[in-house]
C-alpha positions in Angstrom: 20.3 33.8 -33.3 21.9 33.8 -36.3 23.3 37.3 -35.6 25.3 36.3 -32.4 28.6 35.4 -34.8 30.9 34.9 -31.7 28.7 32.1 -30.1 30.7 29.3 -29.1 28.1 27.0 -27.4 24.3 26.7 -27.4 22.7 24.5 -24.8 18.8 24.4 -24.8 18.3 20.8 -23.8 15.8 19.3 -21.9 13.3 22.1 -22.6 10.2 20.4 -24.3 11.5 22.7 -27.7 9.1 21.4 -30.7 9.5 21.8 -34.3 13.0 21.5 -36.3 16.1 22.6 -35.8 16.6 26.3 -37.1 18.8 26.9 -40.9 20.0 30.2 -39.1 22.5 28.1 -37.2 24.6 27.7 -39.8 25.4 31.5 -39.4 27.2 30.6 -36.6 30.3 30.1 -37.4 32.6 29.6 -34.2 29.9 27.3 -32.8 31.8 24.4 -31.0 29.6 23.2 -28.9 25.2 22.2 -29.3 23.2 20.4 -26.8 19.4 20.0 -28.2 19.0 17.0 -26.3 15.9 15.5 -24.3 13.4 17.7 -26.4 10.7 16.7 -29.2 12.5 18.3 -32.0 11.8 16.6 -35.6 12.8 16.8 -38.8 16.2 16.3 -40.5 19.6 17.9 -39.5 19.6 20.8 -41.6 22.3 20.2 -44.3 23.8 23.8 -43.4 24.5 22.6 -40.0 27.3 20.8 -42.1 29.0 23.6 -43.0 30.1 24.4 -39.3 33.4 22.7 -39.4 34.5 23.5 -35.7 31.7 21.6 -34.4 33.5 19.7 -31.4 30.4 18.4 -29.5 26.8 17.4 -31.6 24.5 16.6 -28.4 20.7 15.9 -30.0 19.9 12.5 -28.4 16.4 12.1 -27.3 14.3 13.8 -29.9 12.3 12.9 -33.1 14.9 13.6 -35.8 14.8 11.5 -38.6 17.2 11.1 -42.1 20.2 9.9 -42.6 24.1 10.7 -41.9 25.7 12.1 -44.9 28.4 10.3 -46.5 31.2 12.8 -46.4 30.8 13.2 -42.6 34.0 13.6 -41.6 34.9 16.3 -44.0 32.1 18.5 -42.1 33.0 17.7 -38.9 37.2 17.2 -38.2 37.3 18.5 -35.1 34.6 16.4 -33.5 34.8 15.0 -30.3 31.7 13.6 -29.4 28.4 12.7 -31.4 25.2 11.9 -29.6 22.3 11.2 -31.7 20.8 8.0 -29.4 17.0 7.8 -29.5 16.1 9.4 -32.6 15.0 7.6 -35.7 18.0 8.3 -38.2 17.6 5.5 -40.8 20.2 4.5 -43.4 24.1 3.2 -42.7 26.6 4.4 -40.9 29.0 6.4 -43.1 32.3 4.8 -43.4 33.9 8.5 -43.4 33.3 8.6 -39.8 36.1 6.2 -39.1 38.3 9.3 -40.4 37.3 11.4 -37.5 40.4 11.2 -35.8 39.7 13.0 -32.6 36.2 11.9 -32.1 35.7 10.2 -28.6 32.0 9.3 -28.0 30.3 7.8 -30.6 26.5 7.4 -29.3 24.2 6.2 -32.1 22.1 3.8 -30.2 18.2 3.6 -30.6 17.6 4.6 -34.0 16.9 2.6 -37.4 20.4 2.4 -38.9 21.1 -0.8 -40.8 23.9 -1.8 -43.1 27.5 -3.2 -42.0 29.1 -1.5 -39.5 32.6 0.2 -41.0 35.6 -2.1 -40.7 37.9 0.8 -40.4 36.5 2.0 -36.8 40.3 1.1 -35.5 41.2 4.7 -37.1 39.6 6.5 -34.0 42.3 6.2 -31.7 40.7 8.2 -28.9 37.4 6.7 -29.2 36.2 6.1 -25.6 32.5 5.0 -25.9 30.7 3.6 -28.9 27.1 2.6 -28.2 25.0 1.1 -31.2 22.6 -0.5 -29.4 18.9 -1.2 -30.5 19.3 -0.7 -34.5 19.3 -3.1 -37.7 22.8 -2.9 -37.9 25.0 -6.1 -39.4 28.1 -7.4 -40.1 30.2 -8.2 -43.2 28.0 -11.1 -44.4 31.6 -12.3 -46.4 32.8 -13.4 -43.3 31.4 -15.5 -39.9 33.3 -13.4 -37.8 32.3 -10.1 -36.3 35.3 -8.7 -37.6 34.5 -5.2 -37.2 35.5 -5.7 -33.5 38.9 -7.1 -34.7 39.4 -3.2 -35.6 38.0 -1.9 -32.8 40.8 -3.5 -30.6 43.0 -1.0 -31.7 41.3 1.5 -30.2 43.0 1.1 -26.5 41.2 3.7 -24.6 37.7 2.2 -24.8 35.6 2.1 -21.8 32.3 1.1 -23.2 31.2 -1.1 -26.2 27.2 -1.3 -26.5 26.5 -3.5 -29.3 23.7 -5.1 -28.1 20.2 -5.9 -29.9 21.4 -5.2 -33.9 21.5 -8.5 -36.0 25.0 -9.4 -35.9 25.8 -12.8 -36.9 28.7 -15.1 -36.9 31.4 -15.6 -33.8 33.4 -13.5 -32.2 37.1 -13.3 -33.9 39.7 -15.5 -33.0 41.8 -12.6 -33.7 40.1 -10.5 -31.4 43.2 -9.1 -28.8 40.7 -8.6 -25.4 44.1 -8.1 -23.8 44.3 -4.4 -26.1 41.1 -3.0 -23.5 42.1 -5.2 -20.3 43.2 -1.7 -18.3 40.5 0.7 -20.1 37.3 -1.3 -20.7 34.9 -1.5 -18.2 30.9 -2.3 -20.0 30.9 -5.0 -22.7 27.5 -5.6 -24.3 26.2 -7.8 -27.3 23.4 -9.3 -26.1 20.2 -9.8 -28.4 22.3 -11.1 -31.5 22.9 -14.2 -33.4 26.6 -14.7 -31.9 27.4 -18.5 -32.2 30.2 -20.5 -31.2 31.8 -20.7 -27.8 32.5 -17.8 -25.0 36.3 -17.3 -25.9 38.4 -17.8 -22.8 40.6 -14.4 -23.7 37.4 -12.5 -23.1 38.8 -13.0 -19.2 41.8 -10.9 -19.8 39.3 -7.7 -19.5 40.4 -7.5 -15.8 38.9 -3.7 -15.1 35.2 -5.2 -16.8 32.3 -4.2 -14.4 29.6 -5.4 -16.9 29.4 -8.3 -19.7 26.6 -8.8 -21.2 26.5 -11.7 -23.9 23.0 -12.9 -23.3 20.4 -13.7 -25.6 22.5 -15.5 -28.6 23.2 -18.7 -29.4 26.4 -19.3 -27.4 27.4 -22.8 -26.8 30.1 -24.9 -25.1 30.9 -24.4 -21.2 31.1 -21.2 -19.1 35.3 -20.6 -19.3 36.3 -21.4 -15.6 39.1 -18.4 -16.2 36.1 -15.9 -16.0 36.5 -16.0 -12.4 40.3 -13.9 -12.8 37.6 -11.0 -13.5 37.9 -10.0 -9.9 36.0 -6.3 -10.8 32.7 -8.1 -12.5 29.8 -6.8 -11.0 26.9 -7.8 -13.7 27.5 -11.2 -15.6 24.6 -11.9 -18.1 24.9 -15.3 -20.4 20.9 -15.7 -20.4 19.1 -17.2 -22.9 22.3 -19.2 -25.0 22.8 -22.8 -25.4 25.8 -23.0 -22.8 26.2 -26.6 -21.0 28.1 -28.2 -18.5 28.4 -27.0 -14.7 28.5 -23.3 -13.1 32.1 -23.1 -12.4 32.8 -22.7 -8.9 35.5 -20.1 -10.0 32.6 -17.5 -10.4 32.7 -17.0 -6.5 36.1 -15.0 -6.8 34.2 -12.0 -8.1 34.0 -10.5 -4.5 31.6 -7.8 -5.9 29.4 -9.2 -8.6 26.0 -7.5 -7.8 23.9 -9.4 -10.3 24.3 -13.3 -11.7 21.9 -14.4 -14.9 22.7 -17.9 -16.2 19.1 -18.2 -17.0 17.9 -20.4 -20.1 20.7 -22.1 -20.6 21.5 -26.0 -20.7 23.5 -26.2 -17.2 23.4 -28.9 -15.1 24.5 -30.6 -11.8 24.2 -28.7 -8.6 24.5 -25.0 -7.8 27.9 -23.8 -6.2 27.6 -23.4 -2.6 30.2 -20.5 -2.8 28.0 -18.4 -4.4 25.6 -18.0 -1.4 28.7 -16.6 0.5 29.2 -13.8 -2.3 27.9 -10.6 0.1 27.7 -8.4 -2.7 25.2 -10.7 -4.9 21.9 -9.1 -5.1 20.2 -10.8 -8.2 20.4 -14.3 -9.4 19.0 -15.8 -12.1 19.3 -19.6 -13.0 15.9 -20.5 -14.4 15.6 -22.7 -17.2 18.1 -24.7 -16.7 18.9 -28.5 -15.7 19.8 -27.8 -12.2 19.6 -30.5 -9.8 19.9 -31.3 -5.5 19.3 -28.8 -3.3 19.5 -25.3 -2.5 23.1 -25.1 -0.8 22.2 -23.6 2.8 24.7 -20.9 2.5 21.9 -19.1 0.4 19.6 -18.7 3.5 22.4 -16.3 5.3 22.7 -14.2 2.1 21.2 -11.5 3.9 21.3 -8.8 0.9 19.9 -10.7 -1.9 17.0 -9.4 -3.2 16.0 -11.5 -6.3 16.2 -15.0 -6.3 15.0 -17.2 -9.4 15.6 -20.8 -9.9 12.3 -21.9 -11.2 12.2 -24.7 -14.2 15.1 -26.7 -13.1 14.9 -30.2 -11.1 15.9 -28.9 -7.8 14.4 -30.8 -4.7 14.6 -30.8 -1.0 12.7 -28.6 1.3 12.5 -24.9 2.4 14.0 -24.4 5.8 13.0 -21.8 8.5 16.2 -19.8 7.7 14.3 -18.7 4.7 12.9 -15.8 7.3 16.6 -14.4 7.3 16.1 -12.9 3.8 15.0 -9.7 4.8 15.8 -8.3 1.5 14.4 -10.7 -0.5 11.9 -8.7 -3.0 11.6 -11.6 -5.7 11.6 -15.0 -5.0 10.7 -17.8 -7.8 11.1 -21.5 -6.7 8.3 -22.7 -9.4 8.5 -25.5 -11.8 10.9 -28.1 -9.9 10.6 -30.8 -7.3 10.3 -29.4 -3.8 8.7 -30.7 -1.1 7.8 -30.5 2.7 5.9 -27.4 4.1 6.2 -23.6 3.4 7.8 -22.6 6.6 5.9 -19.9 8.5 9.2 -17.5 9.2 8.4 -16.5 4.9 6.3 -14.4 6.8 9.2 -12.3 7.7 10.2 -11.3 4.5 8.7 -8.2 4.7 10.0 -6.8 1.4 8.8 -9.5 -0.8 6.4 -8.4 -4.0 6.5 -11.6 -5.8 6.6 -15.1 -4.5 6.0 -18.0 -6.9 6.1 -21.6 -5.7 4.0 -23.3 -8.0 4.3 -26.7 -9.5 6.2 -28.6 -6.7 5.3 -30.8 -4.2 4.5 -28.7 -1.3 2.3 -30.0 1.3 0.4 -28.6 4.6 -0.8 -25.5 5.4 -0.7 -22.1 3.8 1.2 -20.1 6.7 -1.1 -17.5 8.1 2.5 -15.7 8.1 2.1 -15.0 4.5 -0.4 -12.1 5.1 2.0 -10.6 6.9 3.9 -10.2 3.5 3.2 -6.3 3.4 4.4 -5.4 0.3 3.1 -8.9 -1.8 1.8 -8.3 -5.4 2.3 -11.6 -6.7 1.5 -15.1 -5.2 1.3 -18.0 -7.4 0.8 -21.5 -5.1 -0.6 -23.4 -7.9 0.3 -27.1 -8.6 1.0 -28.4 -5.3 -0.4 -30.3 -2.2 -1.3 -27.9 0.1 -4.7 -28.5 1.9 -6.4 -26.8 4.9 -8.2 -23.1 4.3 -6.6 -20.3 2.7 -5.6 -17.8 5.6 -7.8 -15.1 6.6 -4.8 -13.1 6.6 -4.3 -12.3 2.9 -7.5 -10.3 3.3 -4.7 -7.8 4.6 -2.4 -8.2 1.5 -3.4 -4.4 0.2 -0.7 -4.8 -2.4 -2.0 -8.0 -3.9 -3.1 -8.2 -7.5 -2.4 -11.5 -8.6 -3.1 -14.8 -6.7 -3.1 -18.4 -7.9 -4.0 -21.3 -5.7 -5.3 -23.6 -8.2 -4.9 -27.3 -8.2 -4.3 -27.8 -4.4 -6.3 -29.9 -2.0 -7.7 -26.8 -0.3 -11.0 -27.0 1.6 -13.2 -24.3 3.4 -14.7 -20.8 2.4 -12.8 -18.4 0.1 -11.8 -15.3 2.3 -14.0 -12.1 1.5 -12.8 -8.9 0.5 -9.6 -7.1 0.1 -7.8 -8.5 -3.1 -10.1 -11.1 -3.3 -12.6 -8.7 -4.9 -10.9 -8.6 -7.9 -10.1 -12.6 -8.8 -11.4 -14.8 -11.0 -12.6 -18.6 -10.8 -9.1 -19.3 -12.3 -7.3 -18.5 -9.1 -9.1 -21.4 -7.2 -9.5 -24.2 -10.0 -9.0 -27.7 -9.1 -9.8 -27.5 -5.4 -12.7 -29.4 -5.1 -13.5 -28.8 -1.2 -13.8 -24.7 -1.6 -16.7 -23.0 -1.3 -17.7 -19.4 -1.8 -19.3 -16.7 -4.2 -20.7 -18.2 -7.5 -18.1 -15.9 -9.6 -15.4 -18.2 -8.5 -17.4 -21.6 -9.7 -17.0 -23.2 -6.6 -19.9 -24.8 -4.4 -22.1 -22.3 -2.2 -20.8 -22.7 1.7 -23.4 -24.1 3.9 -24.2 -22.7 7.6 -24.4 -25.3 10.1 -24.3 -28.2 7.8 -22.0 -30.2 9.7 -22.5 -33.9 10.2 -23.1 -35.6 13.4 -20.0 -37.7 13.3 -18.5 -34.4 12.3 -19.3 -32.6 15.3 -18.6 -35.4 17.7 -15.3 -35.7 16.3 -15.0 -31.7 16.8 -16.4 -32.1 20.1 -13.9 -34.8 21.3 -10.7 -33.0 20.2 -12.3 -29.5 21.8 -12.7 -31.5 25.2 -9.2 -32.8 24.8 -7.6 -29.6 24.0 -9.2 -27.8 26.7 -7.6 -30.6 29.2 -4.3 -30.0 27.5 -4.7 -26.6 28.0 -5.2 -26.6 31.4 -1.9 -28.8 32.0 0.2 -26.7 30.6 -1.1 -23.4 32.0 -1.0 -25.0 35.5 3.0 -25.4 34.9 3.3 -22.4 33.3 1.8 -20.0 36.2 4.0 -21.9 38.8 6.7 -21.2 36.8 6.0 -17.5 35.9 5.1 -16.8 39.7 8.5 -18.2 40.7 10.5 -16.1 38.0 8.5 -12.9 38.7 9.2 -12.9 42.1 12.9 -13.4 41.4 12.8 -10.9 38.6 11.2 -8.3 40.8 14.0 -8.8 43.4 16.4 -7.6 40.7 16.5 -3.8 40.4 16.4 -2.1 37.2 17.2 1.5 36.8 14.9 4.1 35.3 16.6 4.7 32.1 14.4 7.2 30.7 14.1 9.4 33.7 11.2 10.3 36.1 9.7 12.9 33.7 8.4 9.8 31.5 5.2 7.7 32.0 6.1 4.4 33.9 4.8 1.4 31.9 5.4 -2.4 32.8 5.8 -5.1 30.7 2.7 -6.5 31.4 1.1 -3.4 30.1 3.5 -3.8 26.8 2.4 -7.3 26.4 -1.3 -6.3 27.2 -1.0 -3.6 24.4 0.5 -5.7 21.6 -1.7 -8.3 22.2 1.2 -10.7 23.3 3.2 -9.3 20.1 0.8 -10.6 17.8 2.5 -10.4 14.4 -0.7 -8.8 13.3 0.8 -5.9 15.3 4.5 -6.1 14.0 5.1 -2.8 11.7 8.9 -3.2 11.6 12.0 -4.8 11.8 15.7 -3.9 12.0 18.8 -5.4 12.5 18.2 -4.8 16.5 14.9 -6.3 16.7 11.2 -5.6 15.9 8.7 -2.6 16.1 5.1 -3.4 17.0 2.0 -1.1 17.1 0.4 -1.1 20.5 -2.5 0.6 22.9 -2.1 1.3 26.1 -4.5 1.5 28.9 -5.6 4.7 28.6 -6.0 4.5 25.0 -2.9 5.7 23.3 -1.7 4.2 20.4 1.8 3.4 20.4 5.0 1.7 18.6 7.1 -0.6 21.1 10.7 -1.4 19.8 11.8 -4.6 21.5 15.2 -5.3 21.2 16.5 -8.9 20.4 19.0 -9.4 23.5 20.6 -12.5 21.6 22.1 -9.7 19.2 25.4 -8.7 20.3 25.8 -5.0 21.4 21.9 -5.1 22.0 22.4 -4.0 25.5 24.7 -1.2 25.0 22.7 0.1 21.8 19.3 -0.2 24.3 21.1 1.8 27.0 22.6 4.3 24.4 19.4 5.0 22.5 17.7 5.7 26.2 21.0 8.2 27.0 20.5 10.0 24.2 16.4 10.3 24.2 16.4 11.2 27.9 18.2 14.2 27.0 16.8 16.0 23.8 13.4 17.3 23.0 12.7 18.4 19.3 9.4 18.6 17.3 11.5 16.9 14.3 13.0 14.0 16.7 10.9 10.7 17.7 9.0 11.4 20.9 9.7 8.5 23.6 7.1 7.9 25.8 8.8 5.0 28.1 11.2 2.4 28.4 10.5 -0.9 29.5 13.7 -3.2 30.7 14.1 -6.2 32.9 17.1 -9.0 32.8 15.9 -10.5 29.9 13.6 -7.8 28.2 14.7 -4.4 26.8 12.0 -2.1 25.1 11.1 1.4 23.9 7.7 2.9 24.2 7.7 5.7 21.4 5.3 8.2 19.8 3.2 6.1 16.7 3.7 7.3 13.6 0.9 6.3 11.2 2.7 7.4 8.1 5.8 5.3 8.3 9.1 6.4 6.6 10.2 8.5 3.8 11.8 4.9 2.4 8.5 3.7 2.0 7.0 6.9 0.5 9.7 7.2 -1.8 9.3 3.7 -3.5 5.6 3.1 -3.2 3.2 2.8 -5.9 0.3 4.2 -4.2 1.7 7.1 -2.1 3.5 10.0 -3.8 5.1 13.9 -2.5 5.6 16.6 -4.5 8.7 18.8 -5.0 7.4 20.8 -2.2 6.5 18.0 0.2 9.9 16.2 -0.2 11.6 19.9 0.3 9.4 20.3 3.5 10.5 16.5 4.9 14.2 17.4 4.4 13.8 21.0 6.2 12.1 18.9 9.2 15.1 16.2 9.1 18.0 19.4 8.5 16.4 21.2 11.5 16.3 17.9 13.4 20.3 17.6 12.6 21.1 21.1 13.6 19.3 21.0 16.5 21.1 17.7 17.9 24.7 19.2 16.4 24.2 22.8 18.3 21.2 22.9 20.4 22.5 21.7 23.4 26.1 21.8 25.6 26.6 18.0 24.2 26.7 17.0 20.8 24.7 14.3 19.3 26.0 12.4 15.9 23.3 10.2 14.7 25.9 8.2 12.7 23.2 6.5 10.4 20.9 8.7 8.1 19.1 7.2 6.2 15.2 7.5 4.7 14.2 4.3 6.7 15.3 6.2 9.7 13.0 9.5 9.1 9.4 8.5 10.2 6.4 10.8 9.1 3.1 11.6 11.7 -0.2 12.2 11.0 0.4 15.4 9.6 3.4 14.8 7.5 6.0 16.2 9.7 9.5 14.0 9.7 10.7 12.8 12.5 14.2 11.2 13.3 14.9 8.1 14.7 17.1 5.1 15.6 19.8 6.6 17.7 21.2 3.0 18.6 24.6 4.0 17.1 24.9 7.4 17.8 27.5 9.4 19.4 27.7 11.7 22.0 30.5 14.3 22.5 31.3 17.5 24.3 31.8 20.7 22.7 35.6 20.2 22.8 35.9 16.8 21.5 34.1 16.8 17.8 35.6 13.9 16.4 35.5 10.3 17.6 36.4 6.8 16.5 34.2 3.8 16.3 34.0 0.4 14.9 30.4 0.3 14.7 29.5 0.9 10.9 26.5 3.0 9.4 24.7 1.6 6.3 26.6 1.5 3.4 25.9 4.4 0.5 25.2 6.8 3.0 28.1 6.7 5.5 30.8 9.2 5.1 34.3 8.3 3.2 36.0 8.9 6.9 33.7 7.0 8.6 34.3 4.0 6.6 37.8 3.7 6.0 39.1 5.3 9.6 36.0 4.7 11.6 36.2 8.8 12.4 32.9 10.3 13.1 31.9 13.8 13.2 28.7 16.0 12.7 30.3 16.5 9.3 29.9 12.6 8.4 26.0 13.5 9.3 26.1 16.2 6.8 27.3 13.9 4.3 24.8 11.1 5.0 22.0 13.9 4.9 23.1 15.3 1.3 22.9 11.7 0.1 19.8 11.5 1.4 18.6 14.9 -0.2 19.9 13.4 -3.7 18.2 10.4 -3.2 14.7 12.4 -2.0 14.8 14.2 -5.3 16.2 11.6 -7.9 14.5 8.7 -6.6 17.9 6.8 -7.0 19.0 5.1 -4.0 23.0 5.1 -3.6 23.2 1.3 -4.4 20.8 1.4 -7.3 21.7 -0.9 -10.2 22.4 2.4 -12.2 25.2 2.7 -10.6 28.5 0.8 -11.2 32.2 0.9 -11.6 33.0 4.6 -10.1 29.7 5.9 -11.1 28.0 6.6 -7.8 24.8 8.5 -6.8 26.9 11.1 -5.7 29.0 11.9 -8.9 26.0 11.1 -11.1 24.4 14.2 -9.5 27.4 16.3 -9.5 28.5 15.3 -12.9 25.0 17.1 -14.1 25.5 19.7 -12.9 24.5 22.8 -13.8 23.4 22.1 -17.2 22.5 18.5 -17.5 20.5 18.6 -13.9 17.1 17.4 -15.2 18.7 14.2 -16.3 18.8 12.9 -12.8 15.4 14.3 -11.4 12.6 11.9 -10.4 10.6 12.3 -13.7 7.3 12.2 -12.1 8.2 15.8 -10.0 8.1 17.4 -12.8 5.9 18.0 -16.1 6.9 20.6 -19.2 3.4 21.3 -19.5 3.6 23.3 -16.0 4.1 26.8 -16.8 6.0 27.2 -13.8 8.7 24.2 -14.9 11.7 26.8 -15.5 11.3 27.9 -11.6 11.3 24.8 -10.3 14.0 23.8 -12.5 16.0 26.3 -10.8 14.9 25.3 -7.1 15.5 21.8 -7.8 19.2 22.6 -9.4 20.2 24.6 -6.1 19.1 21.7 -4.2 21.7 19.3 -5.8 24.3 22.3 -5.5 23.4 22.1 -1.7 23.6 18.4 -1.9 27.0 18.0 -3.6 28.5 20.8 -1.1 27.5 18.6 1.7 29.0 15.5 0.2 32.1 17.0 -0.6 35.4 14.5 -0.1 37.0 16.1 2.6 34.9 16.9 5.9 36.6 20.6 6.3 34.8 21.6 2.8 31.2 20.3 4.1 28.7 22.7 5.3 27.0 22.9 9.0 23.6 21.8 9.5 23.0 25.1 10.4 24.2 26.3 6.9 21.9 23.6 5.2 18.8 24.6 7.2 19.0 28.2 6.1 19.6 27.4 2.5 16.7 25.3 2.3 14.2 27.4 3.9 15.2 30.1 1.6 14.7 27.7 -1.7 11.6 26.4 -0.1 10.3 30.0 0.7 10.5 30.7 -3.0 9.2 27.8 -4.1 5.9 28.4 -2.2 5.6 31.9 -3.6 5.0 30.2 -7.1 1.7 30.3 -7.9 0.6 27.2 -8.7 2.7 25.3 -6.7 0.6 23.3 -4.3 1.2 24.0 -0.3 -0.5 21.6 1.1 1.1 18.6 3.2 -0.7 15.5 3.0 
């Protein structure tokens, strides 16, 4: 390679290369850019490389390089624009001469072993946009109590990111620091994990374009300046583990796009501002380990988008309302070590995304709700240290993901359930409950069979007879009402919405097949209702989609879905078996999909789809969409394509579902307007801004879903802040750094076909980018998408070591 004297760029990043950087590179006198990142290269940077004075970009991040940076750094690289040495093992100090590299725009030295003081004169780098010194051992000038190098940096008026977290900086923010110099440019400012003292500067609120402010894990004191509320674009505010006192200012509620708020481990007191619950953008709230008191404001129980609510170790009180069941996005709920009382509401079983639930060390009483057993995603459950009574619900046996359970120090009685997660628990989970019985491994009494005392038997018999009498009276009243209602209902004509070619199923068969809509048969929830697993009289297992008729627009959407489903037939569309409707009940009976949906497969720890399988699923979806767009005299625009609407049958064949907001169009009118929004993150730009619906909008949603399927990153992932989106992240990785965005589980660099698979992945991402062009006119059709994906899949299947099996 040393003979290629005219070579200007080397890009061999992400290739699992070993060894050291060849000294022959020094012969490449015209070299301007070198990309060797994401390999396993070790050793030091060859001294001869410092003779290539024309280098503009040095990207060596994520290797095992070591050594020090030379003191004459600026003299060696006067034209350097970007220096990327993150995630290596460099040591020593940052040479002060680096401040003389006047063209330097990106300085990334994070995650190394650098020490010593940060050069004071970094302000000379007038073109600097990003400085990342995080996770080193750097210090500031010990002769001053201020972080004086920040004052110098304030001269860099183009700075977009300042990342200084997790070093050994000590002192206060300089009083002379001109935060206003960065007001138009800076979007990230992180100094977490140091030893910064003093108060939060009020002037920091002048960073009007800031997206992320991270100053947690320091020793900051005083109160939170109410002026921070002026930072309207802030998405992440993390002040955790300081010594901040006072109250939470209501002005924080002015941050209308706030995504994460972490004020935990401070000394905050008084009530939680109720307006925080009205922040519809808020997804993660950490207020634990403070001195907050009073109730949780009622506004929080209607914030349906929140995913993490951590309020532990405070003095909060009151009871949990039934409305907690509306927090359908909640995955982490920690209310431990407070003073909550009352019963645990049964509606907690509606939180189908809940993974971690801790209500320990409170004053909860009553029974553990049976509905806790319906939390199918639950992995961590701590109810210890309360006044709970009764038996441990048998339904907990069904929690396949549960790995931690603690119900110790309550007043529980009866038998500890067998099987499921209980097989792996220890005695610590049940101690402090004298009336529990079960296996000896739990250090509880052995359960006795038939040992009930006569007195208890008499009580039970009396109670049973009274219950039967009450039941007979209630049943008689109900039957009188029911027969009267049925007579009236039958006199009202209900149209056959699905059509004569489909099986007719009565309401009574639906009720019987779902065991009266028993929650044990509940398999899905949506904005319009619930989906139950059911069994028809002939033994066929079905999915029953019951519409919530109290929801606005439910009747229209039911009619629309019936209209669409009775006119379309395709192997990759969900199959409708029947509809069932009367005046106050609307349901669709659909083919049961035993493998759930694509979203669950992408983000489950127990299931996995390889590259070929993911492509097969997306080809199935493309086939369905091509049929909807071009397979009839009319056109169906789905309007809400996303992984949770892609169901998987027993053979892992994908079926597109949920046509509740779709549009039917004629061939001569392929654009319509709507007021019904799809899902944020998947909607085409023209859909959200102008309400324009077309087949090209579906293509856009498909492109986003294709990116998500292969990167395993949701459009609303924490990674995407400010102007960075999933689409932009993928687009900017093309073509040379596309492996930076792939789901790491899909590829192994030890795979002998790695290069071939990488090429396939690159082609798919290029296709996805074409689908998501800003202008609808620049997007390709679903027909073309299907042709190109099939070609990529065919090439992949000819790769001899690629699995061709479908699960």
